C-alpha positions, 0 to 999 in steps of 0.5 A: 500500500502506498501513502497516497492510497491511505485516508481515502474512506476515513478522512483524517487530518493525518493518515493515522491508521496508515502510519500506525500500521506502518510503524507496527510492521517496522523494526521500531514497533517496540518504540510504537508500543512504548509511546502509544497512549494505550497498551496494545501489546499482544496478549499471551498465556502469561498475561491473557488480558485482551481487554487490558489497554490502560496505561497509567502514564496516559491518564493525566493526558486524558484528564487534561485534554478531555476533562469531562469525557476521559472516563469512557476512553479509559479502561473502566474495569481496571479503575474499578479493580483499583477502587475495589482494592482500596475499598478492601484495604479500608474495610479490612483494616476497619473491621479486622485490624482496628478491633484487635489493635485497640484490644487491651491484651494485644496492647499489653504485649511489648514485643513481637507485635511488628514481626508477627504482623509482617509474618502473617501478613506475608503468609496471607498474600503469598498464599493468595498470589500462588493460589490465583496464579495456579487457577490460571495455569490450571485453567490453561492446562485443563482447558476449562475454567470451572475445572481449573478453579475446581482443581486448584481449590481442591488441591490447595485446600486439601493438601494444605490441610494435610501439611498443617496436620502433619507440621507438628510431626515434621517439626521433630526434624527441626532443631529450633522452633522456627526450623520447620518454617525454614524447612517448609519455605525452602521446599515451597521455593524449590518446588515452586521454581521447578513447577514454574519452569515445568509449566513454562517449557513443558506445557505443549507436551502436558496439554496433549493428554486427555482431560481426565489425565490433565486433571490428575496432572493438575492435582499432582502439580498442586499437591506438593506445593500446597502441602508445604504451604500449609505448614508456616501458618500453624507453626507461627501460631504455635510459636505465638501461643507459647510466647505471646498468647494475646497475639494469636487472635491478632495473627488470625485477623492479620492473616484474614486481612491479607487474604481479603486484599490479597485476592484483589491485589493478586488480580491487579498484579497479574494483569500488570505483570503477568502470572509468572512474575506474580508467582515469583512475588509470592515465593519472595513473600514466603522467603521474607516471612521465613526470615522474619520468623526468627524475630518471633521466636529467637 
């Protein structure tokens, strides 16, 4: 197509469509993606959001140039997600954390409050991030969203419960009270990295099996990871119960706060960064939680 053949049926001041298509087909297409007002990069399995075209950097320009009409030209769903996240944070802090913060038994504890807060906050966020990432991966693997959600929830809840039930027995392998936490977190990080790599490089092979086999494969992938994910939380509660009993309900509240906000925050991060990056963030949260656990139980 020649330049003079453009802009005949859609009469604009400049042949915008022609110039945009020409830049997309040129070696400088990455520069066009970066400078364009919307996010028009192709979607992929790691970031499968075909409706995600919002850019924070474009929002001030839209508000400035279209003061009363900018909202229809932005991504409503993305902005609603941000508003939902803020609402979840405020509501959770008000109804979960505030009553615990002003409670006399909690205020009477002079030490371990901040490490306990961060520890159980990180555990709640990490668990939700991994669960949401695996829902997407299992949906792609099994080929149906209902089966993907069902396999992920069954696998995580069932095997996390098994890990929680056996955490006391496995604690005999550790020499220190927080040794079981390091053992569990080390297993989570190693298994998580192996499964992320497996799903990245062997996915085409796995989807070739029949659906019943893929469902079993999904459970097999979630089982070992979820088993060890069930250990840090009850182990931390046991440590608090022995050394700072009034913090136990507070720890439950903080973890509940993280679970509520983590679901929305996980969606936000998955849209912005992708599910693989979300999984890495979850593994980093588990590692930080293990590092902080030493301050709860020196």
